[in-house]
N, C-alpha and C positions, 0 to 999 in steps of 0.2 A: 418474419422475425419470430424466434422461438417464444413460446409462452414463458412469461417471467413469473417467478415465484420467489417469495422471500423466505429463506430457510432460517428459522431463528438461530440455529447453531452457527451458521456462517455469519449471520449478522452479529452475533455475540463475539465470534472470533475476531471480526474486523474492529468492533468497538474496543475489545481488550487490547488488540494490537496497537490501535491509535492511543489508548491510555498509556501503554508502555512507552511509546515514542514520546508522548508529552511529559512523562515522568523521568525521562533521560535514563531509562533502564535498558541498556543495550542487550544484556543477557536475556531479559524477558522478551525483548523484541525478536531476537533470533530464534527463540523457542517456537515461534509461530511458523517457522520455515522447516521444510524437510532438511535433513542433514546435507543433501546435495542441492538445496534450493538455489534459485537464481533471482537476483535483484537487478533489474535493468532500469537505469535512470539516464538523464541527459548527459551525465558525466562519465558513464561507463557501465560495464557489466561486472557484477560481483557474484562469484559462484561459491557456494558453501557457506556455512554459518560463520566461520572465522572471517572470511572476506566481507560478508554482509555486516558483521559486527564492526569491523574496521571502518567501513564506509559510514555506518551510523554514528560511531564515536567521532569521526572527523567532522561530519556534517553538524552534529549537535554542538561540538566545541566552538563553532563559529557564532553561536547565539548565547546571550545571557538568559533569555526567556524564550520559550516556544511552546505552543500547544497546537494540537491537531484535532480536527473534528470531521467526521464523514458528513457530507452535505447531502448526498444522494446515494442510494445503494440499490443494486439490481443483481439478483442471483439468477443467471440464465439457465441453470441446470448443466448437467454433464461436466461438473467440476469447473465451471467458469462463472466469474462474477466481475462486475465493474462497479466502481464507486468514485465519487468526486470527493476531494479533500480540501478543506480550508485550513491553511496554516497561518497562525498569527504568532509573530515573534519580534524580538528586539535583538538585532545583530550586536555582537560583542563590541563594547565601546561606543555605542550609539544610543541616543535618547529616543529616536524615532521608532515607531512600531511599523512593521511591514505585514502585509497580507498577501498570501499567495494561494491561488486556487489551481489545482491540477486534477487529472483523472488517473485512475489506476485500474488495470486489468489484472486479475489474479486467476491462476489455475490452482486447484486444490484437490486433495484427496486425504481421507483419513484424519481430518481435523488439522492438517497443516498445509501450508502453501508450497507449491512446487515452483511457482514463478510469480513475480510481481513486476509489472512493467508500467512505467509512468508515461502519460500522454498529456499534451498541452491542453487539449479540449475534450469536453464530454462527448462531442459528436465522433471524434476520432476513436476514443476508447470504446464507445458503444458499438461502432462498426466492427472493430477488431474483435470485441467480445462476442458479438452475435455470430461472426464468421467462425470463431473458435468453437463456440457451443454447437453450432451446426456440424462442423467437421468431426467433433468428438461424439456426436449423437449416434 
């Protein structure tokens, strides 16, 4: 396993990204991606800021309230990090609150993300991130 280091700049980038998501600010959210960035989630692949913004706006519109918080964060170096996210929200028209936990692997350079990929478990994300960091080393 590569040595893990927490890079304050990357940690801040992720924190601000999740703040933008929680505040329903699609424009702020996409600024964290390279112009040709890729967002991969269970429902599809979205390439470029316009496509990512469209996915974000569609997803956010299905909730009356929603907040995101990084639960765990690991910068593996070589432009690769993974983190787990806890989403708390209330789907539109419902009184019940839902909680969702998933993991994300990001590749980044120059203060922006080139790719974001969702994973169901931390173990899966960790394995992918470690392999990517090693390949890019």
